[in-house]
N, C-alpha and C positions, 0 to 999 in steps of 0.2 A: 673177776671176785669172787671164784672158784679157787683161783690159788691164794689170796689172800685170807678167807679159810685155812686152807691149809698148813698157812704161814700161822698163821694165829693159834690153831691145834698143834702145831710140832712146837710154839714156845708154851702155852697152856703145860705140855706134856714136859717140857725141859724144867718148867719153874717142877711142876708135880715131883719131880723125880730129886730135886734138892731138898724138898722136904723129908725130915726125918719118916712119917709115917708112909711115903713111898718108895715102891723100889727103885732103883737106881737104873738105867737105861742101863741095856747090853752094849756091846760091844758095835753090833753092825749097826746100832743105831744111832753110835755116837759117829761112827765112821763116816756118815749123810751129813754132820751137822755144819761140817768148812761147804759141802757141796749148795745145803740149805742159804749157809750165810752168802756163798757166791752169787746162786740165783737171786736170793734176796735183794742183793745190791744191786744187779743187772736188773731186776724188776722194776727198784726205785730208781735206778738211772731210764729205764726206757719210759717210766711213766713221765718224767722230768723232761725226756725226751719228746713224747707223746704230749704234754702242755705246751711246749717252745713249736713244733711242730702245728699242732692246732693253732696258737694265735699265728705263725704265719701263712695257715691255710686261710684263716679270715682275713688276715691281711690280705692273702693273694684275692678272695675273693671279692674284698673290697674294690681291690686297684683292676679287678677285674670287669668291676659295676662300673668303677670310673671310665675304664676303656669303653666300654659299651656304652657309657652315655655320651664318652666324648664320640665315638663312631658314629651316633645317630646325630650329633651335633655337625660330624663331620659329612653327614649323606644330608642334612637340611640345605646346610650351606653348598655343599655340589650341587644341592637339587636348584637353589636358589641363585649360585650362578651359573647352572644352566639355564634357570630362567633369564637372566640376564644376559646370558649369550645370544639365548632366543632373540630377544630385545634389541640386541646391538646388531645382527645379522638383518631383523627386520628393518631399523633403522638404516643398517648399510645399501639394505633395498631401495630404503626410500632415497637413500642419496642417489640411485644410481642415475636420475630424471636430472639431477645437478650436474652429475659427472659427463652427462650426453649431451646440455647444454653448455659443459665446461669445453666439450669437444668440438661444437659448434661453435664455440667463440673462436676456440684454436681454427676453425676453417676459415671462420669472417677474417680474423688476422692474417690467415694465408690469403685469402683473397684481397687484404685490404690494399695491396700495393694495384693490384688492377684497377678497385675504386680511386686509389691518387692517382694512379695513369688515368683515368677519365678526367677526373680533375683536372690533369693537367693537360688533356686537350683541349677542356672547357677554356683552361685560361689562354691557350693559344689559338682557340678560335677566337676569342674576344681582344688577343693583341692584333691579331691578325684585321681584324675590324676594324677599330682604332690605327693602325695602319693606315691603313684606305681610308679611313675618313679624314687622317691626316695628309694626306697625299690630295686627296680633293680638297680639302681646303687650300693646301699650298696651291692647287690649279684653280680655283678660284680669286685665290690673290694675284696669281699671275695675270688672267684675264683681268682683274680688276686694276693692276699697276698697266697692263697694256691701255686700256678702258682710258685711264687716266692722263696716260701719257697721248692718245687721240684727242682727249680732249683738251690737253694742254696747248698742241700743234693746232686744231681747230680756232679756240679761244685767240691763239696768237696769230691765226690769217683773219681771224674776224676784226681782229686788232687794227691788223695792217689794211682792210679791207674800211675799214670805218675811215682812218689818216686819206685813204685814197681820195674815199668818197667826198668827205670833209674837204680836199686840197682841190678836187675836184667844182664843186660846190662855189666855193671861192674862185677861182678862174671863169666859173660860170656868171657868176656875180661882177665880177673885174670885164668880163666880155660884154656882159649888158649893158654896164655902166660906159662902156667903149662904143658900144651901139647907139646906144641913146645920145650919147655926146656928137654921133658922126651924125645921127638922123637930127638934131637940131644944128647942127653946122649943115647940113643939107637942103633944112628950108631957110635958112638964112642966107643960102646961097641959090637959090633954085632962080632959074633964069638969068643968073649970071654966068653960070658955068654948068654947059650940060655933060660935061662929060664925068660932072658927079653922080648925074642920074644912073648912070650905067655903074660907078663903084657901088651908090648906095644898092642897087638891086640888086648887085653880085655881095654885099651884104647882108641885106634881109635874107638872100638864099641862102649863105653863111650861119645867119642866124636860126634862119628857120631849123637849118641842119643840125646846128648844135641844139636849139632847142630840143628836138627829137634829141638826140644824143643823150640831152640830160634827162628828158623823160624815161628814156630807156633805160639810164644809168641808176637815176630813182626808182625805176620799177625791179632793177636787177637786186638793188639796194634795200629794198624791200622784201624782195625773195630772200635775199639774203640773209636778213633781219629774221623771216619767219624761220628759215633752215637754223640759224645760230641759236634762235631760243627754244624750236624743239630739242635739237640738239642738247642744248643746253638740262631741259626736261629731262630727256632720254639720261645724259648724266646724272644729275640727280638719282632719276629712278636706281640706274646702276649702282650708285652710291649705297644709296639706302638698302636695296637689296644685297649689295657687297657685305653691307654691315651686320645685319641681317643673318645673313650668310654664316659667317663669320664668327656669329657670334650663337647659331645653332651647331656649330660646327665644334665650338669652344666648350659650349654646355653639353655636346656630345662627348666630346672627347674625357671630358670631368667624369660625367655619369659612368663612362666606360670603366675608368682610371677607379672610381669609389666601386661601383660592381668587381673590379677585377680584387681592389685589396679586402672586400668584404669576402668575399669566393673564399680564398688563398689563408682570411682569418679562420673563417668558420671549418672550411677542411680542415686547418690544419689541427684547430682545436677537438673536431672531432674525431681526430686520429687520435690525438693526444689523449682525451676523455677514452675514448676507446681501449686504448692500450692498457692505462691505468685502471679500468674495472675490471680487463682481463688479468691483469698481472695481481690485483686484487682478490678476486675471484679463486685463481690459480693458489696463492699461498692458504686461503682460509682452506680450500678443499682438499690441499695437502696436509693443512696439519688437522684437517678433521679426521682424514684418512689415516694418519700416522697414529694418532689416540686411540682410532678404533682398534687398529689393531694391536698397538700396546694391550687395551682391555682384553682384547680375546685371547692374546699373549698369554696375558696371566692368568685368565681365567683355563685355559686349559693345561697352563702349570699348576696350579692349585687343585683342577680336577684328576689330574693322572701322579699326585703326590700322595705317598700311603695318609691314608686316615691317622694312625697313633704309631708314635716312635716307638719298637723296641727298648726296653728299659733292660742294659746288657749287664746291669747289677742282680737284676730278678732272674734273670738266664741261671746266672752262675749260682745263686742259692738255689734255685730246683737242681741243678745238678751238682751242688753238694749235698742235697737231703737223697737225692737218688741213689748216688756211691753209699751214703751212712748208710741206708735203707740195704743195699746191695753184700756191705759188711756184713751185718747184722743178720741178714738171712745166711750167709755163707760160714759165718763163726756158729749159727745155732746147728745149721746141717751138720759140722764137723762134729762138734758133741755130740749129734744124733748117732752118727756113723761109730764112735766109741762106744757106745752103748748103756753110758753116764748117763746123761739127757735126754729128753726129749721133747720138741719142739709142740706149741700151740699157737693158733692164731685168734690173736684178740683184738675186738673190734676197740680203734681207737675213733672218738669223735671228729669228726672235719675233716679226715684223711684216710678213711676206709682201715683194711688190717692190717697188723703187722704181728712179726711174730716173737712170742716171748720162751723160754728157755724154762721148762719146769724139771724136775726130776724123775728118771726112769725108774 
């Protein structure tokens, strides 16, 4: 302002010198007029530059405020991401039991061949029992066949004995008829032929002997009939027992086969379900772990990145302003060393001190 006042006074004095009532300036004053004009032009330029720099400083202050706001937002976002990271870490820690369970399931999958081997041992044991039952059934069947063959042989023998008994009874009946006819003939010829008496006695003795043999044969036939009936009853019992044993063994064989099929089907389904469950849980855990790793990587990357990207254009402008300020100070210093002008520091709003050249 003092410079502007001095400039106004110099202009007023110049105007007064042009009036007819004021004395014209001497040659020493006129020699300073080009310097004053030059200084005035520089002052005007510097004032314009000051305005421009003031506006630029205001813009930079606004940009700095925006950068600070962005920094605060980035800090808040970083804090939020850190909290999310902590939550994900807690979630990852909460997934550890599931991972352990998955490892246990992997161990159960590793031990599943042993379980399958135990199932196969059970199946082999049942198959051995089935084969033993079949062998026992075959043995009973052979015994039944032998008993049936014996029964057929005994039945043939009994039939033959019945035929022999019938033949013997018929022969006895014929012999009794002969004896009766001989007795009748003997009665008719008694007293006439004494030789017939001895013949009759011989015949009676023979009849008695035949009668005793007939009685013995009848007793033997009754005994054989009793034995045959007992054998038939025993054969019937054996056949009934054989059919019962056969039915029991058939039912046992069917039960064993059904049990083996059921065990095999159930064990196969259990192993398949266990493997399917293991694969699903393993895929789900791998997906969750991959997702958590991606989120953690993204959070770490965003946390380590700079909050605000520097504007290279602003840096270039700031460097240009510094160069201009350095040039102005250098020119002012050079003029002061010549002795014609001197420099003074003038406060410029928004950007600090700057040098102004004034007359020496």
